[in-house]
C-alpha positions in Angstrom: -17.9 -19.9 4.7 -17.1 -22.8 5.0 -13.7 -22.4 3.6 -13.0 -20.0 7.1 -15.2 -23.0 9.0 -18.0 -19.8 9.1 -21.8 -19.6 8.6 -23.1 -17.5 5.9 -24.5 -15.7 7.6 -21.8 -14.6 9.5 -19.1 -14.4 6.2 -22.5 -11.8 4.9 -22.2 -9.5 8.2 -18.4 -9.2 8.2 -19.1 -7.6 4.8 -22.6 -6.1 5.0 -22.9 -7.2 1.3 -22.6 -9.2 -1.3 -20.9 -7.1 -3.5 -18.6 -5.9 0.0 -17.4 -9.5 -0.5 -17.0 -10.1 -4.3 -14.8 -6.2 -4.2 -12.9 -7.9 -1.3 -12.4 -11.0 -2.5 -11.5 -9.4 -6.4 -8.6 -7.0 -4.4 -7.5 -10.2 -2.6 -7.0 -11.9 -5.9 -4.9 -9.1 -7.6 -3.1 -8.2 -4.8 -1.9 -12.5 -4.9 -1.5 -11.9 -8.4 0.7 -9.6 -8.5 2.9 -11.3 -5.6 3.5 -15.0 -7.3 3.7 -13.1 -10.6 4.8 -10.0 -11.0 7.2 -9.8 -7.8 9.5 -12.4 -8.5 9.6 -10.6 -11.8 9.9 -6.8 -10.8 14.0 -6.8 -9.4 14.9 -7.8 -12.8 16.0 -6.2 -16.3 13.6 -4.5 -18.7 12.4 -6.6 -21.5 13.1 -10.2 -22.0 14.5 -10.9 -18.0 11.1 -10.2 -16.4 8.6 -11.0 -19.6 10.2 -14.4 -18.9 9.6 -14.7 -15.2 6.1 -12.7 -15.7 5.5 -15.8 -18.4 6.1 -18.7 -16.2 4.7 -17.5 -12.7 0.8 -16.8 -15.3 1.5 -20.4 -16.6 1.6 -21.2 -12.9 -1.3 -19.2 -11.0 -3.5 -20.6 -14.7 -2.1 -23.9 -13.3 -3.8 -23.4 -10.1 -0.2 -23.8 -7.9 -2.1 -21.0 -6.1 -5.1 -21.4 -6.2 -7.9 -24.3 -7.4 -9.4 -24.3 -10.4 -7.5 -22.0 -12.8 -6.7 -18.4 -13.3 -9.4 -16.5 -10.7 -8.7 -13.6 -12.3 -9.4 -14.4 -15.8 -13.0 -16.5 -14.8 -13.9 -13.1 -12.4 -13.4 -10.7 -16.3 -15.6 -13.6 -17.8 -17.9 -12.9 -15.3 -18.4 -9.5 -15.3 -17.6 -8.8 -19.1 -21.4 -7.8 -19.1 -22.7 -7.0 -15.6 -22.1 -2.7 -15.5 -21.2 -1.6 -12.5 -18.7 -0.2 -9.9 -17.1 -4.0 -9.6 -17.0 -4.5 -12.8 -15.2 -1.0 -13.3 -12.5 -1.7 -10.2 -11.7 -5.3 -12.2 -10.9 -3.7 -15.6 -8.8 -0.8 -14.2 -6.8 -3.6 -12.4 -6.3 -5.0 -15.7 -5.4 -2.1 -17.9 -2.9 -1.2 -15.1 -1.5 -4.6 -15.6 -1.8 -4.1 -19.0 0.6 -1.2 -19.2 3.0 -2.6 -17.5 3.7 -5.7 -19.4 3.8 -3.5 -22.3 5.9 -1.0 -20.8 8.1 -4.5 -21.2 7.4 -5.4 -24.6 8.0 -2.2 -25.9 12.5 -3.3 -24.0 11.9 -6.4 -26.5 13.6 -4.5 -29.8 15.9 -0.9 -30.0 14.0 1.1 -30.2 11.2 0.3 -28.1 8.1 -0.8 -29.8 6.6 2.1 -30.4 2.7 2.4 -28.7 1.1 -0.3 -31.3 2.9 -2.8 -31.7 3.8 -3.0 -27.9 -0.1 -3.4 -27.3 -0.5 -6.1 -30.5 2.5 -8.1 -28.6 -0.2 -7.2 -25.6 -3.1 -8.6 -27.4 -0.9 -12.0 -28.7 0.5 -12.7 -25.0 -3.4 -12.1 -23.7 -4.6 -14.9 -25.9 -1.9 -17.2 -25.4 -2.9 -17.3 -21.7 -6.8 -17.2 -22.6 -6.3 -20.3 -24.7 -4.0 -22.1 -22.7 -6.1 -21.7 -19.8 -8.7 -23.7 -21.7 -6.7 -26.4 -23.1 -4.9 -27.0 -19.5 -9.0 -26.3 -17.8 -11.3 -27.6 -20.0 -9.6 -30.1 -22.7 -6.8 -30.9 -20.6 -4.5 -31.0 -23.8 -1.1 -32.0 -22.4 0.7 -30.1 -25.2 -1.0 -26.9 -23.9 2.0 -26.2 -22.0 4.5 -26.3 -24.5 2.4 -25.4 -27.6 2.0 -21.5 -25.0 5.6 -22.0 -24.5 6.2 -21.9 -28.8 3.8 -19.6 -29.1 5.5 -17.3 -26.1 9.1 -18.2 -27.7 7.6 -17.2 -31.7 6.1 -13.6 -30.1 9.4 -12.7 -28.3 11.1 -13.5 -31.8 8.7 -11.5 -33.9 8.5 -8.6 -32.0 12.8 -8.7 -31.3 13.7 -7.3 -34.1 14.9 -4.1 -34.0 12.3 -2.0 -36.1 12.7 0.2 -38.9 13.4 4.3 -37.7 
């Protein structure tokens, strides 16, 4: 309400419910994330070219380049992870879709492409890098967090870029 210079009752009147406001906010966050993280990579070649841009833009997102307070999607996911209902299911659906997209790019790291199990494992490690980075950067104020995240990312790519045995 303060950010848009309206009273709380005016905001509530516009959205009709707290849940509708939360849905609108999460939709907006997902759109902004896609605009800032995915769209700059979309026109590049599959695999490493896209992943490098996604990684860099995702770190910028966590750094609060676009939002104060870190990654609002991570915060929402933590808040909703044990709250059953349509908002949680909506966020879960969007994050699952993002995971499919990134796993597809990860699968292109090797020739032949990574199989489903390998790309799922690689994506799990990539997500872990971002969660670790978020905590190290935002909570612990660790000046080494970006270089550590970059090294972890390079290690991930090195591991999964090797050609798989047929």
